[in-house]
N, C-alpha and C positions, 0 to 999 in steps of 0.2 A: 322699648324706648326708641324714639326716633331722634337721631342726632344729625344736625346740619353743621358741617364744617365750612365755615365762611371762606370763600376764595380770598386770597391775599392781594390779588392784582385785578385791575380792570381788564376788559377785553376791548381792544381797539375797534371802534365802530359799533360796539354793542352796549358796553357799560361805561362809556366815557363820562366822567364827572360823577359817577356813582360813589357813594361812601357805603360803609357797612350798613347803616340804617336803611339806605335805599334798597340794598339787596334783600334784607329781611322783609321789608315792607312789600316788595314785589312778589316774593315767594308767598307770603300770606295772602296777598290780593289774588294771586292765581290759583293757589292750592287750598286756601281757606284755613280757618283756625284749626288747631290740633295737628297740623302737619309736622310740627317739630316739638320735641320735649326739651331739647338742649341745643343751644347754638354755641359752637366753639369758635373763638375768634382770637387772632393774633394782634397784639397792640404794640409790638416791637418794630422799629424801623428796619427795613431790609438794608443790609450793608451796601454801600455804594458800588463795590466791585461786583456784587450780584445784580444790582439794579441796572447797571450800565447797559447790558444787551437789551433789556426790556424797554428802557427809555428810548433806545434807537428805533424800536418798533411802535412807539407811541403809547406804550403801556405804562401805567403808574400804579403805585401801591394804594390800596384802599385806605381811606382815612377812617380810623376807628376812634370814636369818642366814647370813653368809658360810660356805660349806661345808655348810650344812644339806642342800641338795639332793644333794650328793655322797654322802651316806649311802645313797641309793637308786639313784643313777645308775650306779655302777660295775657293777652286775649287767647293765646293758645296754651298758656300754662308753661311756656318754655323758659329756660334760664340761659344766660350767656356766661360762659366760663372763660376766664382769662388765665394766662400762665402766672405762676407765683411771682 
C-alpha cells in the first residue's frame, strides 16, 4: 500500500497559494496514476499559537476542502482519509 501524508503547510516560494487539491494534482501529474493508494489529510485548523512562527516566515496552512482531493485520486484508485 502506498500512502501519501499530505503536508499541512505551504512552503514559502515553492507552494505559495497551493491547497490540498493542488498538491495531489501535482504529484499525480509528475509521478503518474497509481503512485498512491491512500492520501491522509488534516482538515483541522492549526492553533494560532502554533501558526504564529510559521506566519512570520510567510508560510500558511493548506486549505483542505473535504472531497477536493477525491477529484484527482480516483484515477489512481486512492482514497483520502480524514480524522474522525
